[in-house]
PAPATOR-288770 format. One record per atom (N, C-alpha, C): x, y, z; atom name; residue in three letters. Coordinates in steps of 0.02 Angstrom, whole numbers, plus 50000, padded with zeros to 5 digits. Example, Ala and Ser with C-alpha at 12.3 -4.5 7.8 and 13.67 -1.06 7.14 Angstrom:
2
PT     X     Y     Z atomo residuo
PT 50660 49716 50390     N     ala
PT 50615 49775 50390    CA     ala
PT 50660 49835 50390     C     ala
PT 50642 49888 50354     N     ser
PT 50684 49947 50357    CA     ser
PT 50645 50002 50394     C     ser
//
This chain:
110
PT     X     Y     Z atomo residuo
PT 50842 50260 50194     N     unk
PT 50774 50300 50197    CA     unk
PT 50734 50265 50259     C     unk
PT 50695 50306 50298     N     unk
PT 50671 50291 50356    CA     unk
PT 50588 50285 50329     C     unk
PT 50549 50285 50394     N     unk
PT 50477 50245 50372    CA     unk
PT 50448 50288 50313     C     unk
PT 50409 50265 50285     N     unk
PT 50375 50313 50222    CA     unk
PT 50313 50269 50208     C     unk
PT 50261 50297 50170     N     unk
PT 50209 50262 50152    CA     unk
PT 50182 50317 50098     C     unk
PT 50118 50295 50081     N     unk
PT 50068 50326 50026    CA     unk
PT 50012 50314 50046     C     unk
PT 49956 50344 50022     N     unk
PT 49897 50329 50024    CA     unk
PT 49862 50276 49982     C     unk
PT 49811 50240 49990     N     unk
PT 49789 50188 49946    CA     unk
PT 49736 50237 49916     C     unk
PT 49731 50227 49848     N     unk
PT 49692 50270 49805    CA     unk
PT 49627 50243 49820     C     unk
PT 49608 50170 49846     N     unk
PT 49551 50164 49866    CA     unk
PT 49488 50188 49936     C     unk
PT 49529 50181 49988     N     unk
PT 49515 50204 50036    CA     unk
PT 49541 50267 50070     C     unk
PT 49600 50279 50039     N     unk
PT 49644 50345 50059    CA     unk
PT 49681 50330 50140     C     unk
PT 49697 50273 50168     N     unk
PT 49720 50245 50231    CA     unk
PT 49792 50227 50188     C     unk
PT 49851 50232 50238     N     unk
PT 49906 50224 50213    CA     unk
PT 49915 50143 50207     C     unk
PT 49975 50127 50170     N     unk
PT 50010 50060 50169    CA     unk
PT 50023 50061 50238     C     unk
PT 50018 49985 50249     N     unk
PT 50050 49970 50327    CA     unk
PT 50087 49915 50331     C     unk
PT 50158 49907 50352     N     unk
PT 50202 49858 50371    CA     unk
PT 50169 49817 50413     C     unk
PT 50193 49757 50425     N     unk
PT 50159 49707 50463    CA     unk
PT 50172 49727 50540     C     unk
PT 50207 49752 50580     N     unk
PT 50239 49789 50625    CA     unk
PT 50191 49841 50650     C     unk
PT 50147 49885 50605     N     unk
PT 50101 49929 50622    CA     unk
PT 50030 49899 50626     C     unk
PT 50015 49842 50607     N     unk
PT 49955 49812 50603    CA     unk
PT 49926 49778 50665     C     unk
PT 49853 49755 50652     N     unk
PT 49838 49719 50727    CA     unk
PT 49775 49672 50690     C     unk
PT 49732 49635 50712     N     unk
PT 49682 49591 50689    CA     unk
PT 49644 49621 50631     C     unk
PT 49631 49671 50654     N     unk
PT 49569 49712 50583    CA     unk
PT 49599 49738 50534     C     unk
PT 49677 49754 50530     N     unk
PT 49697 49782 50468    CA     unk
PT 49756 49762 50452     C     unk
PT 49757 49697 50458     N     unk
PT 49828 49654 50439    CA     unk
PT 49832 49655 50363     C     unk
PT 49778 49663 50349     N     unk
PT 49764 49647 50265    CA     unk
PT 49797 49710 50231     C     unk
PT 49814 49777 50267     N     unk
PT 49837 49820 50242    CA     unk
PT 49905 49833 50231     C     unk
PT 49939 49762 50235     N     unk
PT 50012 49757 50228    CA     unk
PT 50015 49740 50140     C     unk
PT 49972 49705 50107     N     unk
PT 49984 49690 50027    CA     unk
PT 49942 49733 50000     C     unk
PT 49990 49742 49962     N     unk
PT 49994 49808 49919    CA     unk
PT 50007 49805 49832     C     unk
PT 49970 49830 49787     N     unk
PT 49988 49836 49724    CA     unk
PT 50017 49914 49714     C     unk
PT 50057 49929 49648     N     unk
PT 50072 49995 49637    CA     unk
PT 50076 49960 49570     C     unk
PT 50044 50020 49536     N     unk
PT 50058 50040 49467    CA     unk
PT 50123 50094 49447     C     unk
PT 50156 50073 49407     N     unk
PT 50209 50126 49368    CA     unk
PT 50182 50166 49319     C     unk
PT 50208 50227 49307     N     unk
PT 50195 50255 49252    CA     unk
PT 50181 50219 49188     C     unk
PT 50234 50176 49170     N     unk
PT 50224 50131 49126    CA     unk
PT 50169 50079 49108     C     unk
PT 50126 50072 49172     N     unk
PT 50095 50021 49167    CA     unk
PT 50091 49972 49191     C     unk
PT 50181 49947 49226     N     unk
PT 50182 49898 49251    CA     unk
PT 50129 49882 49319     C     unk
PT 50130 49828 49342     N     unk
PT 50085 49818 49401    CA     unk
PT 50145 49783 49468     C     unk
PT 50152 49804 49512     N     unk
PT 50192 49768 49568    CA     unk
PT 50168 49753 49617     C     unk
PT 50157 49679 49633     N     unk
PT 50106 49658 49696    CA     unk
PT 50177 49628 49736     C     unk
PT 50153 49655 49814     N     unk
PT 50179 49609 49860    CA     unk
PT 50165 49646 49934     C     unk
PT 50204 49616 49975     N     unk
PT 50185 49640 50037    CA     unk
PT 50236 49693 50059     C     unk
PT 50207 49747 50090     N     unk
PT 50238 49823 50108    CA     unk
PT 50291 49805 50168     C     unk
PT 50339 49861 50165     N     unk
PT 50408 49840 50223    CA     unk
PT 50390 49915 50254     C     unk
PT 50362 49951 50241     N     unk
PT 50357 50009 50281    CA     unk
PT 50411 50057 50245     C     unk
PT 50464 50047 50213     N     unk
PT 50508 50082 50198    CA     unk
PT 50515 50095 50113     C     unk
PT 50450 50089 50081     N     unk
PT 50449 50116 50020    CA     unk
PT 50468 50059 49967     C     unk
PT 50457 49983 49977     N     unk
PT 50489 49915 49940    CA     unk
PT 50427 49872 49954     C     unk
PT 50406 49828 49919     N     unk
PT 50357 49770 49903    CA     unk
PT 50397 49718 49905     C     unk
PT 50389 49658 49948     N     unk
PT 50413 49603 49917    CA     unk
PT 50361 49548 49905     C     unk
PT 50382 49530 49846     N     unk
PT 50333 49488 49818    CA     unk
PT 50345 49402 49855     C     unk
PT 50295 49351 49850     N     unk
PT 50303 49283 49866    CA     unk
PT 50353 49247 49861     C     unk
PT 50367 49261 49780     N     unk
PT 50401 49234 49750    CA     unk
PT 50485 49254 49767     C     unk
PT 50486 49312 49811     N     unk
PT 50562 49308 49842    CA     unk
PT 50577 49384 49802     C     unk
PT 50543 49413 49751     N     unk
PT 50557 49476 49723    CA     unk
PT 50558 49528 49762     C     unk
PT 50607 49590 49746     N     unk
PT 50593 49642 49803    CA     unk
PT 50594 49714 49753     C     unk
PT 50540 49725 49745     N     unk
PT 50519 49798 49724    CA     unk
PT 50533 49855 49759     C     unk
PT 50604 49884 49753     N     unk
PT 50626 49937 49792    CA     unk
PT 50614 50001 49755     C     unk
PT 50584 50054 49808     N     unk
PT 50565 50101 49801    CA     unk
PT 50507 50103 49759     C     unk
PT 50444 50059 49781     N     unk
PT 50383 50045 49734    CA     unk
PT 50340 50100 49773     C     unk
PT 50330 50105 49825     N     unk
PT 50284 50135 49861    CA     unk
PT 50301 50219 49852     C     unk
PT 50260 50254 49833     N     unk
PT 50279 50330 49814    CA     unk
PT 50312 50347 49761     C     unk
PT 50361 50397 49749     N     unk
PT 50419 50398 49709    CA     unk
PT 50381 50374 49639     C     unk
PT 50331 50417 49625     N     unk
PT 50283 50410 49558    CA     unk
PT 50237 50357 49550     C     unk
PT 50223 50317 49595     N     unk
PT 50179 50253 49571    CA     unk
PT 50120 50275 49604     C     unk
PT 50055 50240 49578     N     unk
PT 49991 50229 49613    CA     unk
PT 50004 50174 49643     C     unk
PT 49972 50184 49705     N     unk
PT 49981 50125 49752    CA     unk
PT 49898 50118 49786     C     unk
PT 49883 50054 49789     N     unk
PT 49830 50028 49827    CA     unk
PT 49843 49974 49874     C     unk
PT 49781 49960 49933     N     unk
PT 49799 49895 49962    CA     unk
PT 49771 49845 49910     C     unk
PT 49792 49780 49912     N     unk
PT 49772 49731 49860    CA     unk
PT 49709 49726 49873     C     unk
PT 49658 49725 49939     N     unk
PT 49607 49716 49947    CA     unk
PT 49564 49765 49920     C     unk
PT 49570 49834 49926     N     unk
PT 49545 49889 49890    CA     unk
PT 49547 49892 49808     C     unk
PT 49605 49867 49784     N     unk
PT 49610 49863 49713    CA     unk
PT 49565 49802 49693     C     unk
PT 49570 49742 49724     N     unk
PT 49515 49694 49702    CA     unk
PT 49447 49722 49705     C     unk
PT 49431 49753 49750     N     unk
PT 49369 49777 49767    CA     unk
PT 49340 49827 49720     C     unk
PT 49388 49873 49682     N     unk
PT 49359 49907 49641    CA     unk
PT 49377 49881 49564     C     unk
PT 49401 49823 49568     N     unk
PT 49379 49792 49494    CA     unk
PT 49458 49779 49463     C     unk
PT 49520 49782 49491     N     unk
PT 49584 49771 49480    CA     unk
PT 49591 49818 49429     C     unk
PT 49599 49899 49442     N     unk
PT 49593 49935 49397    CA     unk
PT 49680 49941 49378     C     unk
PT 49693 49949 49313     N     unk
PT 49777 49945 49292    CA     unk
PT 49796 50022 49271     C     unk
PT 49758 50063 49277     N     unk
PT 49770 50131 49240    CA     unk
PT 49815 50164 49297     C     unk
PT 49873 50201 49274     N     unk
PT 49916 50238 49315    CA     unk
PT 49871 50298 49329     C     unk
PT 49868 50326 49397     N     unk
PT 49829 50390 49431    CA     unk
PT 49873 50433 49437     C     unk
PT 49942 50439 49416     N     unk
PT 49986 50474 49466    CA     unk
PT 50014 50448 49525     C     unk
PT 50059 50498 49555     N     unk
PT 50091 50470 49619    CA     unk
PT 50030 50471 49669     C     unk
PT 50031 50426 49702     N     unk
PT 49979 50416 49770    CA     unk
PT 50000 50477 49830     C     unk
PT 49959 50503 49859     N     unk
PT 49969 50544 49914    CA     unk
PT 50023 50518 49955     C     unk
PT 50070 50561 49977     N     unk
PT 50119 50552 50045    CA     unk
PT 50059 50533 50091     C     unk
PT 50070 50481 50141     N     unk
PT 50060 50482 50209    CA     unk
PT 50083 50524 50263     C     unk
PT 50066 50573 50289     N     unk
PT 50101 50609 50340    CA     unk
PT 50117 50562 50397     C     unk
PT 50074 50519 50427     N     unk
PT 50078 50469 50485    CA     unk
PT 50139 50438 50470     C     unk
PT 50174 50420 50404     N     unk
PT 50219 50384 50376    CA     unk
PT 50202 50303 50386     C     unk
PT 50131 50303 50392     N     unk
PT 50096 50227 50388    CA     unk
PT 50135 50192 50457     C     unk
PT 50162 50239 50512     N     unk
PT 50190 50212 50567    CA     unk
PT 50177 50245 50644     C     unk
PT 50164 50325 50625     N     unk
PT 50157 50370 50684    CA     unk
PT 50071 50381 50677     C     unk
PT 50030 50338 50719     N     unk
PT 49962 50363 50717    CA     unk
PT 49948 50326 50797     C     unk
PT 49885 50355 50792     N     unk
PT 49847 50331 50848    CA     unk
PT 49815 50257 50848     C     unk
PT 49822 50224 50917     N     unk
PT 49795 50176 50910    CA     unk
PT 49713 50171 50882     C     unk
PT 49695 50129 50838     N     unk
PT 49628 50140 50798    CA     unk
PT 49620 50167 50746     C     unk
PT 49680 50226 50724     N     unk
PT 49667 50263 50677    CA     unk
PT 49656 50241 50592     C     unk
PT 49683 50176 50604     N     unk
PT 49670 50148 50536    CA     unk
PT 49629 50069 50524     C     unk
PT 49575 50076 50592     N     unk
PT 49562 50008 50577    CA     unk
PT 49500 50007 50547     C     unk
PT 49515 49954 50513     N     unk
PT 49441 49947 50458    CA     unk
PT 49445 49888 50424     C     unk
PT 49389 49856 50421     N     unk
PT 49397 49782 50396    CA     unk
PT 49390 49770 50349     C     unk
PT 49431 49731 50311     N     unk
PT 49460 49725 50235    CA     unk
PT 49397 49724 50192     C     unk
PT 49407 49771 50129     N     unk
PT 49346 49768 50095    CA     unk
PT 49314 49713 50043     C     unk
PT 49263 49716 50026     N     unk
PT 49272 49649 49979    CA     unk
PT 49233 49664 49917     C     unk
PT 49219 49623 49864     N     unk
PT 49196 49637 49807    CA     unk
PT 49129 49652 49810     C     unk
//
């Protein structure tokens, strides 16, 4: 699979991989995905559909592909909702092919 991303339910910006971020939006790599059965998957987005948790677990194809996704900061600012809302919208720029500054946004707070 090539580059892929979905839009965050909170801010509508895509999940980004580390290589696509700068100082202002580096927080957009941390993600939460909610599966149709209500499981919460948390980790760093790799740009190819997978999340990698700090413990070393990899959740392949966790982004898009039927999950509801959030940037972790947006999820926390929204009160950590755990409800499945359907598949999040596909990010047309694939979280990679966008103009400088297009996703420059300070990290939301509670």
